[in-house]
N, C-alpha and C positions, 0 to 999 in steps of 0.2 A: 660517170663510169663512178659507181657506185665504194664504197671500201668495205673490205670484209674481214672479218676477225677470226684470224684461227684460233678456235679454243684449243690448247693440249690437254688433253687428258688423262689422267696414269692410268698401268699397265692396269688390269684388271686383276693382274694376281699379286701388287703389290701393294696397294689401298681397299679398306672397307668404305662406303661414305657411310656416316651418320651414325648415331648409338645404336639403331635395329640392327643392323650388321655388324656393328662390333659385339654389340652383349650373345646375339644369337652365334660368334665364329668362338669367343668367351667361354659361352653357355654359362652365364651370369644374363640379371637380370639388366635393365636400361635405366634405372637406379643406381644401379650399381658403377655403374661406366659415367653415370653424372656425376660420381662422386669422385670417385675415379681419377676423374677432368678439374673437380676442384681442388683435390688435394694434391693434384700433381704427380697423380703415380702414373700415366700412361701419357705420354705426350702428343698433341693432334695438331693439325695443320687447318688453321680458316681463310682460305683463299677469301670469301666470298658469308656475306653476312650469314647468310640460313646454311650455308655446307661446312660441315665436319668433318676431315679425312681421318683416319689412324694408321695406321702402317700394321700389320702383321707381325713383323717383328719385333717392333714396340708390345702388343698384347703380350705377345708370349712372353716380351723381357716380366715384365711386370708380371705377369703369372706366376713366375720359375720363382718372384722373391715369396710369395704365399707356399713353394713348397717346402712340406714337413720332407723332411726324411727316413727313412725305417732305419730301426734298429737295427 
């Protein structure tokens, strides 16, 4: 009998896979996402060596930090 691993994937609405999806969601470049990761501006999950997940709510929170209030 083979042992099958059940891989549990997060709901598609909550998470973004990789820097490209995160950059498209935030409307910034992938370089900016990489910089934010290095500066710990946006939290990320790294369940595997080459897989990085971002929560949409975390990206929204990071973008709110850059918001300039109108006078």
